[in-house]
PLY file of the C-alpha trace (Angstrom):
ply
format ascii 1.0
element vertex 217
property float x
property float y
property float z
element edge 216
property int vertex1
property int vertex2
end_header
0.03 0.14 -0.20
1.15 3.39 -0.14
2.53 5.78 2.22
-0.70 7.94 3.10
-1.87 7.58 6.28
-5.43 9.83 5.48
-8.74 8.37 5.81
-11.23 9.84 3.39
-15.01 9.00 3.23
-18.41 9.40 2.06
-22.31 8.39 2.57
-23.81 6.87 -0.65
-26.39 8.67 -1.95
-28.70 6.11 -1.32
-27.48 7.08 2.32
-27.71 3.62 3.69
-24.09 2.65 3.36
-21.01 4.16 3.82
-17.44 4.16 2.52
-14.10 4.52 4.11
-10.83 4.59 1.72
-7.54 3.96 3.52
-4.39 3.38 1.68
-5.24 1.11 -1.02
-7.91 -0.68 0.76
-11.60 0.14 1.34
-14.60 -0.32 3.65
-18.06 -0.56 2.99
-19.97 0.46 6.48
-24.04 -0.30 6.94
-25.49 2.92 8.56
-28.59 0.60 10.30
-26.20 -1.65 11.68
-24.21 0.24 12.78
-21.32 -1.83 11.59
-18.79 -2.74 8.55
-20.37 -5.32 6.38
-18.55 -8.52 6.32
-15.62 -9.10 4.04
-14.07 -6.04 4.42
-11.52 -4.67 4.29
-11.14 -4.62 0.02
-8.44 -3.93 -2.67
-9.48 -0.49 -3.83
-8.22 -1.64 -7.47
-10.16 -4.74 -7.74
-14.08 -2.93 -6.97
-13.43 0.71 -8.08
-12.71 0.62 -11.82
-10.79 3.78 -13.16
-10.56 4.94 -9.33
-7.02 5.72 -7.94
-6.03 2.35 -6.49
-4.39 4.27 -3.54
-4.04 7.11 -1.36
-7.44 8.89 -1.98
-7.62 12.59 -0.65
-11.25 13.40 -0.14
-14.67 12.00 -1.37
-17.46 14.10 -2.41
-20.49 12.65 -2.98
-22.62 15.15 -5.64
-26.70 16.20 -6.16
-26.66 13.94 -8.82
-25.44 10.95 -7.32
-21.95 10.73 -8.55
-18.64 11.03 -6.65
-15.80 13.40 -6.97
-12.47 11.39 -5.86
-9.20 13.63 -4.96
-5.81 12.52 -5.15
-3.09 15.33 -4.87
-3.70 17.99 -7.88
-5.90 15.61 -9.50
-9.96 14.47 -9.38
-12.05 11.75 -10.51
-15.79 11.58 -11.17
-16.86 8.01 -10.72
-20.33 7.49 -12.37
-22.38 5.62 -9.39
-24.82 3.95 -11.18
-22.89 2.49 -14.07
-20.39 1.49 -11.14
-17.13 2.66 -12.46
-15.21 6.36 -13.12
-16.46 8.49 -15.79
-14.43 8.34 -19.34
-11.54 11.08 -19.64
-10.72 11.41 -15.92
-8.30 12.18 -13.77
-8.47 15.97 -14.29
-6.02 18.59 -12.29
-8.28 20.44 -9.72
-7.37 23.61 -10.61
-8.50 23.98 -14.41
-12.31 22.82 -13.35
-12.83 23.43 -9.38
-11.61 27.42 -9.83
-11.15 28.49 -6.16
-10.61 25.21 -4.48
-7.78 24.06 -3.02
-5.61 22.84 -5.91
-4.15 20.24 -3.99
-3.96 17.87 -1.62
-7.23 18.70 0.15
-7.55 17.16 4.10
-11.70 16.63 3.40
-14.64 17.69 1.14
-18.40 16.71 2.75
-21.67 17.80 0.70
-23.48 19.88 3.37
-27.47 20.20 3.97
-28.66 23.26 1.86
-26.70 23.05 -1.46
-23.57 23.56 0.31
-20.24 21.64 -0.09
-16.88 22.40 2.13
-13.45 21.33 1.11
-10.64 21.48 4.43
-7.12 21.63 4.08
-5.14 22.07 6.93
-7.34 24.39 9.26
-9.64 26.10 6.54
-12.29 25.86 4.93
-13.57 27.29 1.79
-18.06 26.85 1.10
-18.77 26.32 -2.40
-22.33 26.84 -4.07
-23.70 23.89 -5.10
-26.19 25.71 -7.38
-24.39 28.45 -8.93
-21.07 25.49 -8.74
-18.88 27.97 -7.26
-16.93 28.78 -4.30
-18.81 31.04 -2.15
-16.09 33.40 -0.07
-12.79 33.25 1.29
-11.12 30.68 3.05
-12.50 30.81 6.66
-11.04 29.02 9.96
-12.64 25.98 10.71
-13.25 26.88 14.32
-15.50 29.61 12.46
-17.73 27.39 10.42
-18.07 24.20 12.52
-17.49 25.45 16.80
-15.74 23.15 18.82
-13.99 21.39 16.50
-10.30 20.49 16.80
-9.41 22.13 13.56
-5.85 20.41 13.30
-5.70 16.95 11.73
-8.76 16.35 10.15
-8.97 13.55 7.66
-13.00 12.87 6.60
-16.20 14.61 7.47
-19.55 12.37 6.92
-23.24 13.60 7.59
-25.17 10.90 8.96
-29.09 10.09 8.08
-29.59 11.11 11.87
-28.39 15.21 11.15
-25.25 14.06 13.18
-21.66 15.40 11.58
-18.74 13.24 12.05
-15.38 14.63 11.66
-12.49 11.69 11.73
-8.93 12.93 12.77
-5.59 11.61 12.08
-5.19 11.32 15.42
-7.71 8.09 16.06
-10.64 10.08 16.92
-13.48 11.60 15.81
-16.29 14.48 16.76
-20.09 14.21 16.15
-21.32 17.53 15.38
-25.47 18.24 15.83
-25.72 20.16 12.27
-29.47 21.70 13.74
-27.80 22.97 17.08
-24.76 23.72 15.58
-22.40 22.44 18.33
-20.23 19.15 18.95
-21.84 16.72 21.00
-21.44 16.40 24.74
-18.58 13.76 25.33
-17.08 13.88 21.80
-14.16 13.59 20.75
-14.09 9.92 21.21
-11.61 7.17 19.70
-13.08 5.53 16.33
-11.71 1.92 17.96
-14.69 0.43 19.65
-17.37 2.96 18.74
-17.49 1.92 15.15
-18.17 -1.90 15.00
-15.59 -3.27 12.58
-13.76 -0.39 11.68
-10.36 -1.13 12.64
-7.65 1.81 12.54
-3.89 0.48 13.08
-0.58 2.09 13.00
2.44 1.28 11.18
5.46 2.32 9.93
4.31 3.16 6.42
1.30 5.31 7.56
-2.19 3.99 8.95
-4.03 1.03 7.45
-6.92 -0.93 8.06
-6.58 -3.89 10.89
-8.39 -6.95 11.47
-9.48 -5.16 15.25
-11.11 -7.25 17.89
-14.24 -6.71 19.95
-17.30 -4.25 19.22
-18.56 -1.07 19.77
-20.51 1.78 19.10
0 1
1 2
2 3
3 4
4 5
5 6
6 7
7 8
8 9
9 10
10 11
11 12
12 13
13 14
14 15
15 16
16 17
17 18
18 19
19 20
20 21
21 22
22 23
23 24
24 25
25 26
26 27
27 28
28 29
29 30
30 31
31 32
32 33
33 34
34 35
35 36
36 37
37 38
38 39
39 40
40 41
41 42
42 43
43 44
44 45
45 46
46 47
47 48
48 49
49 50
50 51
51 52
52 53
53 54
54 55
55 56
56 57
57 58
58 59
59 60
60 61
61 62
62 63
63 64
64 65
65 66
66 67
67 68
68 69
69 70
70 71
71 72
72 73
73 74
74 75
75 76
76 77
77 78
78 79
79 80
80 81
81 82
82 83
83 84
84 85
85 86
86 87
87 88
88 89
89 90
90 91
91 92
92 93
93 94
94 95
95 96
96 97
97 98
98 99
99 100
100 101
101 102
102 103
103 104
104 105
105 106
106 107
107 108
108 109
109 110
110 111
111 112
112 113
113 114
114 115
115 116
116 117
117 118
118 119
119 120
120 121
121 122
122 123
123 124
124 125
125 126
126 127
127 128
128 129
129 130
130 131
131 132
132 133
133 134
134 135
135 136
136 137
137 138
138 139
139 140
140 141
141 142
142 143
143 144
144 145
145 146
146 147
147 148
148 149
149 150
150 151
151 152
152 153
153 154
154 155
155 156
156 157
157 158
158 159
159 160
160 161
161 162
162 163
163 164
164 165
165 166
166 167
167 168
168 169
169 170
170 171
171 172
172 173
173 174
174 175
175 176
176 177
177 178
178 179
179 180
180 181
181 182
182 183
183 184
184 185
185 186
186 187
187 188
188 189
189 190
190 191
191 192
192 193
193 194
194 195
195 196
196 197
197 198
198 199
199 200
200 201
201 202
202 203
203 204
204 205
205 206
206 207
207 208
208 209
209 210
210 211
211 212
212 213
213 214
214 215
215 216
């Protein structure tokens, strides 16, 4: 696997599954069962035709049901209905997403209200989905989501319950109540033991999915 230690993820268009990517592997998480599906992790290259085979920086599910994947200064449009990357990709982020951070995104997420956010380091950009353009200059993460730790955000997934989960490179995650506009009491918490079957191990090469033991959530 590659040397990337960044977790990426998104909630599928039908909202009953979530997908997490790390190194050259991925897992599928069942929202109703609150657990990773049996048989995972699996190699990205075997199940995602045309997608980056490893080291995905960020993933973003769009209103049309397609998913954008970002790696370095490139991105791929993945046609969800056909189950493969669209033809002609990857393409440069800079030429197709003007105003968005041009490389090395930490996370991206579709937010309620026709808005998306792109996160890099402690800053984020608000993106107007309807106008299809960046909406204003970069803003500090702490100004948008009070109480969320700015440093080390690897992925953000908005759950069907209205809770946004911020995953941090430290192995912790934060639950944010979108309606209340605040972090849920008792967070951050460790990923291990709270996301059944989602085991992340540290190696000399970085982070990877592991077999783990026990259950949580």
